[in-house]
N, C-alpha and C positions, 0 to 999 in steps of 0.2 A: 152690464155685469152686476151680479147680486152683491149686496153689502157683505163685508167680512166681519167677523167678530174677534175681539181681543179681550183677554183678561188683563186688567191693569191692577197691579198691586202698588199702593202708595205706602212707602216705607218712612216712618217717622224718625226723628233724630235720636230717639232713645226709647227703650221699651216702656218706660213709665210716663211717656209723653201725655197720654190721655188723662193721667192723674195730676201731673205737675206742670202743665204748660203755663207759661207766664202771660201777662196781658198782651205783650207784643205778638207772641206766638198765637194767641187766641184771635187777635185781630187778623192775622194772616190766614188762619184757618177759616174765619168768616168769609174772607175773599174766596178761598178754595171752595167752600160750601156753595157760595153764590155761583161760581163758575160751573160746578157740576150740576147745579139745579138748572141753570140756563141751557146747558148742553143736553140734559135729560129732557127738558121741555121741547127742544127742537129735534129730538130723536137720535142724537149721536150716542147717547148713553141709555142702555136698556135697564140697568139697575146699578145702584151704588150705595155705599155706606160703610161704617166701621165694622171690622171683624174683631170680636172680643176674645182673642186667643189667650190661652193661659200664659204664654211667654211674652205677651205684649200686644196691644191693640195695633191694627194696621188698617188701611183703607182698601176697599176693593171697588172696582167698577167694571162692568161689562160694556165694552164699546161696540158700536155698530157703525163701521166706516168703510171707505172704499179700499184702503190699503194699510199695510203695516206702517208705511211712511206717515200716513195721516194719523194713525194711532200714536206714533212717537211724537209728532208735532203737538197733538192734543196734550200728551203728558208734559212735554217741555213747556207748554203755555199755561199749565196749572200755576196759579199765583203762588202756591206754597213751594213749588219747585223753582220758579223764577226767583223767589226770595232766598233760596238756598236752605230752606227749612227741611223739606222732604225730598226723597228720591223716589224713583218709580221703576218698575219692571213691566214689560209688555210681553205677553205670550199669545200666540194664535189660539183660537178656541173654536170648536164646532158646537154650535148651539143646536142640540137635538130637539129640544122642546122648550117652549116658554109660553106663558099665558099671553094671548093676543098674537102670537107669531103666525098662526094659521089663519087669523082673521084679516091679515093685511092683503 
């Protein structure tokens, strides 16, 4: 079965989080960044990063996994979610085109 794609939105605790995170929150976000980097490295994440929206920064990741259940487990295991700092939403996505997609 081909891999499925999911849009993951990481929702911070407040709109100003990117500007006013404290030292403890920044340490948790370092763990979050390490988690996403590792998952990117092994191919479960196609792209990820912060979205600098006018009403507040949030995180985005495009996941490439076997199922929605796997995408949810991925989000639940994010260190920032486990710590109770961030929340997340998962939505199915159809990747129509992506660099490298046709090369696999």
